MARFI-47497 format. One record per residue (C-alpha): residue number from 0; residue in three letters; chain; x, y, z. Coordinates in steps of 0.2 Angstrom, whole numbers, m for minus. Layout:
% MARFI-47497
 pos code unit     u     v     w
 NUM  Ala    A     X     Y     Z
...
END
This chain:
% MARFI-47497
 pos code unit     u     v     w
   0  Met    A   m26    21     1
   1  Leu    A   m15    24   m13
   2  Thr    A   m12    42    m9
   3  Gln    A   m12    49     9
   4  Val    A   m12    67    14
   5  Ala    A    m8    72    32
   6  Ala    A     1    87    41
   7  Gly    A     6    95    25
   8  Arg    A    14    80    17
   9  Thr    A     8    68     3
  10  Tyr    A    13    50     2
  11  Asp    A     9    43   m15
  12  Tyr    A    10    24   m19
  13  Ser    A    20    21   m35
  14  His    A    23     3   m38
  15  Ser    A    30   m13   m32
  16  Val    A    46   m23   m38
  17  Gly    A    49   m41   m36
  18  Arg    A    43   m59   m35
  19  Gly    A    47   m75   m26
  20  Ala    A    63   m83   m33
  21  Gln    A    77   m93   m27
  22  Ser    A    89   m85   m40
  23  Gly    A    88   m72   m54
  24  Met    A    74   m60   m57
  25  Gly    A    66   m60   m40
  26  Phe    A    69   m61   m21
  27  Ser    A    69   m74    m7
  28  Gln    A    65   m68    10
  29  Pro    A    72   m50     7
  30  Val    A    77   m42    23
  31  Ala    A    86   m26    18
  32  Ala    A    91   m15     4
  33  Ala    A   104    m1     0
  34  Leu    A   106    12   m14
  35  Gly    A   119    12   m27
  36  Pro    A   123    25   m40
  37  Gly    A   108    31   m52
  38  Asn    A    94    19   m50
  39  Leu    A   104     5   m44
  40  Val    A    98    m5   m28
  41  Tyr    A   105   m19   m19
  42  Val    A    93   m31   m10
  43  Val    A    99   m44     3
  44  Asn    A    90   m60     2
  45  Arg    A    91   m71    18
  46  Gly    A    85   m86     8
  47  Ser    A    79  m103    16
  48  Glu    A    87  m118    24
  49  Gly    A    84  m135    18
  50  Ile    A    86  m152    27
  51  Ser    A    97  m163    18
  52  Asn    A   112  m175    21
  53  Val    A   125  m161    18
  54  Pro    A   136  m150    30
  55  Trp    A   126  m137    40
  56  Asn    A   135  m123    31
  57  Arg    A   129  m129    14
  58  Val    A   110  m132    17
  59  Gly    A   104  m115    12
  60  Tyr    A    97  m109    m4
  61  Gly    A    91   m92   m11
  62  Ala    A   103   m82     0
  63  Arg    A   112   m69   m11
  64  Val    A   113   m50   m15
  65  Ser    A   102   m45   m30
  66  Gln    A   108   m30   m41
  67  Ile    A    93   m22   m49
  68  Thr    A    88    m5   m55
  69  Val    A    72     3   m50
  70  Gly    A    64    16   m62
  71  Ala    A    51    29   m58
  72  Glu    A    36    19   m64
  73  Trp    A    29     1   m66
  74  Gly    A    39   m10   m78
  75  Gln    A    55     0   m78
  76  Glu    A    64   m11   m66
  77  Glu    A    79   m22   m72
  78  Phe    A    88   m37   m65
  79  Leu    A   107   m34   m67
  80  Gly    A   114   m49   m58
  81  Glu    A   118   m56   m41
  82  Phe    A   133   m60   m29
  83  Ala    A   137   m69   m13
  84  Lys    A   129   m85    m8
  85  Tyr    A   125   m96     8
  86  Gly    A   140  m102    17
  87  Asp    A   154   m97    29
  88  Gly    A   168   m94    17
  89  Asn    A   175   m78    10
  90  Gly    A   161   m68     2
  91  Glu    A   147   m79     9
  92  Phe    A   135   m77    23
  93  Ile    A   124   m88    33
  94  Trp    A   110   m76    40
  95  Ala    A   112   m60    31
  96  Ser    A   104   m46    40
  97  Gly    A   109   m29    33
  98  Ile    A   117   m20    19
  99  Val    A   124    m2    16
 100  Thr    A   135     7     4
 101  Asp    A   149    20     7
 102  Ser    A   154    35    m2
 103  Gln    A   166    25   m13
 104  Gly    A   153    13   m18
 105  Gln    A   159    m2    m8
 106  Ile    A   146   m13    m1
 107  Tyr    A   145   m20    17
 108  Val    A   134   m35    22
 109  Ser    A   131   m40    40
 110  Asp    A   129   m59    45
 111  Glu    A   119   m62    61
 112  Trp    A   126   m80    63
 113  Leu    A   144   m77    59
 114  Asn    A   145   m60    67
 115  Leu    A   155   m53    52
 116  Val    A   154   m39    40
 117  Ser    A   158   m44    22
 118  Val    A   165   m30    10
 119  Tyr    A   162   m30    m8
 120  Asp    A   166   m18   m22
 121  Arg    A   152   m10   m32
 122  Glu    A   152   m25   m44
 123  Gly    A   150   m37   m30
 124  Asn    A   168   m44   m30
 125  Phe    A   173   m49   m12
 126  Leu    A   186   m38    m4
 127  Thr    A   188   m43    14
 128  Arg    A   178   m46    30
 129  Trp    A   180   m42    48
 130  Ser    A   172   m46    65
 131  Ala    A   158   m35    71
 132  Leu    A   162   m38    90
 133  Ala    A   171   m26   101
 134  Pro    A   189   m29   106
 135  Gly    A   190   m42   120
 136  Glu    A   172   m49   116
 137  Gln    A   170   m67   112
 138  Asp    A   158   m75   100
 139  Gly    A   149   m86   112
 140  Gly    A   136   m93   101
 141  Glu    A   120   m86   108
 142  Ser    A   129   m71   116
 143  His    A   129   m61   100
 144  Gly    A   119   m58    84
 145  Leu    A   123   m45    72
 146  Ala    A   106   m37    68
 147  Ser    A   109   m23    55
 148  Leu    A   120    m9    50
 149  Ala    A   120     9    45
 150  Ile    A   133    22    39
 151  Asp    A   135    40    42
 152  Arg    A   141    54    30
 153  Glu    A   159    52    37
 154  Asp    A   158    33    32
 155  Asn    A   157    27    50
 156  Leu    A   148    11    52
 157  Tyr    A   135     8    66
 158  Leu    A   129   m10    70
 159  Thr    A   116   m17    81
 160  Asp    A   119   m33    91
 161  Gly    A   102   m40    95
 162  Arg    A   108   m53   108
 163  Ser    A   120   m42   118
 164  His    A   108   m27   116
 165  Gln    A   121   m15   110
 166  Val    A   126    m3    96
 167  Arg    A   144    m2    90
 168  Lys    A   153    10    79
 169  Phe    A   167     5    67
 170  Thr    A   177    12    53
 171  Thr    A   174     4    36
 172  Asp    A   190    m6    38
 173  Gly    A   184   m14    55
 174  Gln    A   192    m3    68
 175  Phe    A   181    m2    83
 176  Leu    A   177    16    89
 177  Thr    A   164    16   102
 178  Gly    A   148     7   108
 179  Trp    A   134     8   120
 180  Gly    A   119     0   127
 181  Glu    A   114   m14   138
 182  Phe    A    98   m25   142
 183  Gly    A    84   m15   149
 184  Asp    A    69    m3   145
 185  Gly    A    76    13   151
 186  Ala    A    83    28   141
 187  Gly    A    98    21   131
 188  Gln    A    95     3   135
 189  Phe    A    89   m10   123
 190  Asn    A    79   m26   121
 191  Ser    A    84   m34   105
 192  Pro    A    89   m19    94
 193  Trp    A    86   m22    76
 194  Gly    A    87    m9    61
 195  Leu    A    95     8    63
 196  Thr    A    99    23    52
 197  Thr    A   108    40    53
 198  Asp    A   102    57    48
 199  Arg    A   112    72    40
 200  Glu    A   118    78    57
 201  Gly    A   125    61    61
 202  Asn    A   112    56    74
 203  Val    A   108    38    76
 204  Tyr    A    90    30    76
 205  Val    A    88    12    83
 206  Ala    A    73     1    81
 207  Asp    A    72    m6    99
 208  His    A    62   m21    94
 209  Arg    A    56   m29   110
 210  Asn    A    54   m12   119
 211  His    A    42    m7   105
 212  Arg    A    50    10   102
 213  Val    A    63    19    92
 214  Gln    A    77    28   101
 215  Lys    A    88    43    95
 216  Phe    A   106    46   100
 217  Asn    A   120    57    94
 218  Ala    A   135    50    86
 219  Glu    A   144    45   102
 220  Gly    A   129    37   110
 221  Gln    A   121    50   120
 222  Trp    A   102    48   122
 223  Leu    A    92    61   113
 224  Ala    A    74    56   111
 225  Gln    A    61    42   109
 226  Phe    A    48    39    95
 227  Gly    A    33    29    97
 228  Ser    A    26    19   112
 229  Pro    A    20     1   115
 230  Gly    A     4    m4   107
 231  Ala    A    m6    m8    91
 232  Gly    A   m15     9    89
 233  Arg    A   m11    24    79
 234  Gly    A     7    29    81
 235  Gln    A    10    15    93
 236  Leu    A    23     1    89
 237  His    A    24   m18    92
 238  Leu    A    40   m26    87
 239  Pro    A    48   m12    76
 240  Thr    A    61   m19    64
 241  Cys    A    69    m4    54
 242  Val    A    69    15    54
 243  Ala    A    73    28    40
 244  Val    A    74    47    40
 245  Asp    A    72    59    26
 246  Pro    A    80    76    23
 247  Glu    A    66    85    31
 248  Gly    A    68    75    47
 249  Asp    A    52    64    45
 250  Val    A    55    47    53
 251  Tyr    A    49    31    45
 252  Val    A    47    15    56
 253  Ala    A    44    m2    49
 254  Asp    A    33   m11    62
 255  Trp    A    27   m29    64
 256  Ser    A    11   m23    73
 257  Asp    A    m2   m36    75
 258  Asn    A   m16   m32    62
 259  Gly    A   m25   m49    63
 260  Gln    A   m20   m59    48
 261  His    A   m10   m46    40
 262  Pro    A     4   m40    51
 263  Gly    A    14   m25    46
 264  Arg    A    14    m6    45
 265  Val    A    25     9    42
 266  His    A    22    23    54
 267  Ile    A    28    40    50
 268  Phe    A    33    53    63
 269  Asp    A    39    71    62
 270  Ala    A    56    76    69
 271  Gln    A    49    80    86
 272  Gly    A    41    63    87
 273  Ser    A    23    68    83
 274  Phe    A    14    54    74
 275  Ile    A     9    59    56
 276  Ile    A     1    44    47
 277  Thr    A     2    25    44
 278  Leu    A     5    15    28
 279  Ile    A    m1    m2    27
 280  Gly    A     4    m7     9
 281  Asp    A    m5    m3    m7
 282  Ala    A     2   m16   m20
 283  Gln    A   m15   m18   m28
 284  Glu    A    m7   m22   m45
 285  Leu    A     6   m36   m47
 286  Ser    A    24   m31   m50
 287  His    A    30   m32   m68
 288  Trp    A    40   m48   m64
 289  Ala    A    26   m56   m54
 290  Lys    A    14   m52   m69
 291  Leu    A    26   m61   m81
 292  Thr    A    25   m76   m70
 293  Val    A     6   m77   m68
 294  Asp    A     2   m73   m86
 295  Ala    A    13   m88   m91
 296  Asn    A     5  m100   m79
 297  Ala    A   m14  m105   m79
 298  Asp    A   m13  m112   m62
 299  Tyr    A    m6   m96   m55
 300  Gln    A   m20   m87   m63
 301  Lys    A   m33   m99   m54
 302  Arg    A   m25   m96   m37
 303  Arg    A   m25   m78   m39
 304  Arg    A   m44   m78   m42
 305  Glu    A   m45   m84   m24
 306  Val    A   m37   m68   m17
 307  Gly    A   m51   m58    m8
 308  Ile    A   m61   m73    m3
 309  Pro    A   m65   m71    16
 310  Gly    A   m52   m78    27
 311  Gln    A   m39   m77    13
 312  Glu    A   m24   m65    13
 313  Ser    A   m25   m48     5
 314  Glu    A    m9   m48    m6
 315  Trp    A    m8   m29    m8
 316  Arg    A    m5   m27    11
 317  Phe    A    13   m27    19
 318  Ala    A    17   m44    27
 319  Leu    A    31   m42    40
 320  Pro    A    40   m27    32
 321  Thr    A    58   m29    38
 322  Gly    A    68   m15    29
 323  Leu    A    67     3    24
 324  Val    A    77    14    12
 325  Tyr    A    73    33     9
 326  Asp    A    80    39    m8
 327  Ala    A    83    57    m4
 328  Glu    A    88    61   m22
 329  Lys    A    72    55   m29
 330  Gly    A    61    58   m14
 331  Arg    A    54    40   m12
 332  Leu    A    53    27     1
 333  Met    A    56     9    m2
 334  Val    A    49    m4    10
 335  Val    A    56   m21    10
 336  Asp    A    40   m31    11
 337  Ser    A    49   m47    17
 338  Gln    A    36   m61    16
 339  Arg    A    29   m54     0
 340  Ser    A    47   m55    m9
 341  Arg    A    45   m37   m15
 342  Leu    A    48   m19   m13
 343  Gln    A    34    m7   m11
 344  Ile    A    38    11   m16
 345  Tyr    A    30    27   m11
 346  Asn    A    34    45   m17
 347  Lys    A    34    59    m5
 348  Val    A    26    72   m16
 349  Arg    A    29    90   m15
 350  Gly    A    17   104   m20
 351  Tyr    A     2    91   m21
 352  Met    A   m15   100   m24
 353  Val    A   m30    91   m16
 354  Pro    A   m43    90   m30
 355  Gln    A   m60    99   m27
 356  Leu    A   m73    86   m29
 357  Asn    A   m88    97   m32
 358  Leu    A  m100    84   m39
END
């Protein structure tokens, strides 16, 4: 459904942005996004890894950060450039996993493999990088895996470690402040935590991936609440990947729920944890960039005619949504539709009037 109305709220699908591309105007396995000034959006592409007779840290392609603008309507997006690449040198990353910007416009990108946070200026020039481990921790290969990061209004950075089942809090220059969590399924415990976000009060929301829930904490790690429960029904979660919160306190959860051949939903809860509604994807029209590609290639046009055949994929649905960004200034939610190499964008409409259908 392109427009959904529930509990006094209206979520209206706008358009999608993106296409599959190893460089330039498109994305390659996008996993996270962050807002810049104006309409600027940064998208982290995890890319792919090839098998070739080259060193292990040079076998990837497509890994980068894309700089784009996202307009209010279809066709208004613009590709501005890209920075970073696959590798383990300064300004590079192996398995990029998250991205945020601070109040000064600096950009922070997390690396799940190297357990580092790389810092760039707003143009994408590399500045520095620092370890995402707490003092005294050793990077023992499988012991740590930096999953994602978030930032609060005081420019404190929060990071999830999916392998040690922890949340850590740092300053933007890499000074460790505090941390919490351990393996388990009790309040305050985690099983492979992934995406996280903060709200205007400084509370922290963590997608507890393998515990199939979202947990809420204060800024020092005190447990406050839980959103969702295990399952594949309405308002239930199965392997949530990311979470976002809007200024009204509504909570959005990207979820890898098992929907047959089309995994992926975004559940919406109110601030008290009551389920509101679910989005499943609505990209029934190709993005502007994708349409340029299809229109220029007769073979692509033939393949698209097969969409909708029983047993084939429905391209308008989400496929493993991995990231969420809520743009409070414009009142819109951006869903990083990872396996479709695009963003799907929804407006949270105020003052929506339901039409009277007296036919």
